[in-house]
One Martini backbone bead per residue (centre of mass of N, CA, C, O) as a GRO file, in nm:
protein
  126
    1UNK     BB    1   9.020   8.506  11.286
    2UNK     BB    2   9.045   8.848  11.167
    3UNK     BB    3   8.971   9.175  11.269
    4UNK     BB    4   9.057   9.470  11.101
    5UNK     BB    5   9.042   9.784  11.256
    6UNK     BB    6   9.016  10.104  11.111
    7UNK     BB    7   9.076  10.394  11.329
    8UNK     BB    8   9.145  10.690  11.339
    9UNK     BB    9   9.251  10.892  11.587
   10UNK     BB   10   9.047  11.133  11.470
   11UNK     BB   11   8.791  10.905  11.495
   12UNK     BB   12   8.695  10.814  11.780
   13UNK     BB   13   8.392  10.880  11.791
   14UNK     BB   14   8.299  10.714  11.545
   15UNK     BB   15   8.456  10.446  11.623
   16UNK     BB   16   8.323  10.369  11.904
   17UNK     BB   17   8.058  10.252  11.803
   18UNK     BB   18   8.171  10.039  11.619
   19UNK     BB   19   8.356   9.891  11.822
   20UNK     BB   20   8.115   9.811  12.016
   21UNK     BB   21   7.948   9.653  11.813
   22UNK     BB   22   8.179   9.442  11.743
   23UNK     BB   23   8.223   9.336  12.024
   24UNK     BB   24   7.941   9.230  12.074
   25UNK     BB   25   7.942   9.021  11.835
   26UNK     BB   26   8.274   8.907  11.859
   27UNK     BB   27   8.454   9.024  12.042
   28UNK     BB   28   8.788   9.122  12.123
   29UNK     BB   29   8.981   8.882  12.022
   30UNK     BB   30   8.945   8.942  11.689
   31UNK     BB   31   9.012   9.241  11.732
   32UNK     BB   32   9.210   9.479  11.552
   33UNK     BB   33   9.351   9.778  11.621
   34UNK     BB   34   9.392  10.073  11.405
   35UNK     BB   35   9.521  10.430  11.423
   36UNK     BB   36   9.733  10.431  11.180
   37UNK     BB   37   9.890  10.441  10.870
   38UNK     BB   38  10.160  10.305  10.955
   39UNK     BB   39  10.031  10.050  11.082
   40UNK     BB   40   9.879   9.966  10.829
   41UNK     BB   41  10.107   9.948  10.637
   42UNK     BB   42  10.276   9.741  10.787
   43UNK     BB   43  10.065   9.518  10.788
   44UNK     BB   44  10.029   9.504  10.468
   45UNK     BB   45  10.344   9.407  10.431
   46UNK     BB   46  10.271   9.159  10.523
   47UNK     BB   47  10.186   8.861  10.500
   48UNK     BB   48   9.924   8.710  10.408
   49UNK     BB   49   9.625   8.562  10.564
   50UNK     BB   50   9.407   8.551  10.362
   51UNK     BB   51   9.111   8.432  10.502
   52UNK     BB   52   9.200   8.549  10.807
   53UNK     BB   53   9.129   8.843  10.694
   54UNK     BB   54   8.950   9.152  10.784
   55UNK     BB   55   8.907   9.473  10.647
   56UNK     BB   56   8.800   9.753  10.846
   57UNK     BB   57   8.722  10.073  10.703
   58UNK     BB   58   8.727  10.399  10.830
   59UNK     BB   59   8.570  10.678  10.655
   60UNK     BB   60   8.480  10.980  10.794
   61UNK     BB   61   8.601  11.114  10.534
   62UNK     BB   62   8.708  11.207  10.233
   63UNK     BB   63   9.002  11.239  10.315
   64UNK     BB   64   9.035  10.951  10.434
   65UNK     BB   65   8.972  10.798  10.170
   66UNK     BB   66   9.209  10.922  10.011
   67UNK     BB   67   9.425  10.804  10.206
   68UNK     BB   68   9.353  10.507  10.159
   69UNK     BB   69   9.400  10.508   9.850
   70UNK     BB   70   9.713  10.506   9.886
   71UNK     BB   71   9.679  10.176   9.974
   72UNK     BB   72   9.565  10.000   9.747
   73UNK     BB   73   9.798   9.813   9.669
   74UNK     BB   74   9.802   9.675   9.960
   75UNK     BB   75   9.486   9.586   9.932
   76UNK     BB   76   9.526   9.383   9.728
   77UNK     BB   77   9.342   9.080   9.782
   78UNK     BB   78   9.173   9.175  10.005
   79UNK     BB   79   8.947   9.177  10.265
   80UNK     BB   80   8.703   9.439  10.230
   81UNK     BB   81   8.553   9.700  10.434
   82UNK     BB   82   8.348   9.979  10.414
   83UNK     BB   83   8.322  10.314  10.569
   84UNK     BB   84   8.134  10.577  10.475
   85UNK     BB   85   8.044  10.923  10.492
   86UNK     BB   86   7.886  10.895  10.214
   87UNK     BB   87   7.656  10.895   9.900
   88UNK     BB   88   7.827  11.014   9.707
   89UNK     BB   89   7.929  10.961   9.390
   90UNK     BB   90   8.243  10.995   9.445
   91UNK     BB   91   8.260  10.804   9.683
   92UNK     BB   92   8.147  10.546   9.561
   93UNK     BB   93   8.348  10.526   9.329
   94UNK     BB   94   8.596  10.501   9.500
   95UNK     BB   95   8.506  10.245   9.661
   96UNK     BB   96   8.506  10.050   9.405
   97UNK     BB   97   8.822  10.054   9.370
   98UNK     BB   98   8.864   9.845   9.626
   99UNK     BB   99   8.692   9.595   9.607
  100UNK     BB  100   8.467   9.532   9.807
  101UNK     BB  101   8.249   9.322   9.985
  102UNK     BB  102   8.158   9.596  10.146
  103UNK     BB  103   7.930   9.875  10.206
  104UNK     BB  104   7.885  10.164  10.418
  105UNK     BB  105   7.762  10.400  10.662
  106UNK     BB  106   7.822  10.600  10.927
  107UNK     BB  107   7.498  10.642  10.991
  108UNK     BB  108   7.484  10.361  11.078
  109UNK     BB  109   7.428  10.081  11.306
  110UNK     BB  110   7.588   9.809  11.201
  111UNK     BB  111   7.412   9.545  11.145
  112UNK     BB  112   7.486   9.479  10.852
  113UNK     BB  113   7.789   9.454  10.894
  114UNK     BB  114   7.779   9.224  11.107
  115UNK     BB  115   7.642   9.021  10.930
  116UNK     BB  116   7.859   8.998  10.714
  117UNK     BB  117   8.101   8.931  10.890
  118UNK     BB  118   7.978   8.676  11.006
  119UNK     BB  119   7.968   8.526  10.723
  120UNK     BB  120   8.279   8.557  10.659
  121UNK     BB  121   8.391   8.399  10.935
  122UNK     BB  122   8.174   8.135  10.897
  123UNK     BB  123   8.278   8.024  10.653
  124UNK     BB  124   8.298   7.724  10.483
  125UNK     BB  125   8.574   7.536  10.380
  126UNK     BB  126   8.678   7.262  10.190
   0.00000   0.00000   0.00000
């Protein structure tokens, strides 16, 4: 199981807390960091890993969410978790268009996120 964490290079301050929390919960072995849209796009164009990958996408600003939205076709059918910049109606509406398994907000302590990810990666399949 791989957790693919997208934290744009310009969001390093916001992403650092998230990265540390996830590393504490899951270890660094299963977390793959992606810092640019080109790298994320390249990864998404590869054959799907099916249930073996969960994409955790940090949108630290409305602009970053809009940029991620440009990749929505490549994200189709993937297991996605979003971290949103705010709970504005427009932001939440756009987030739902990704069909995420879960979303939370950047000002959260990420315990709820890690609990959801834990269940996702430890779910037993028949």
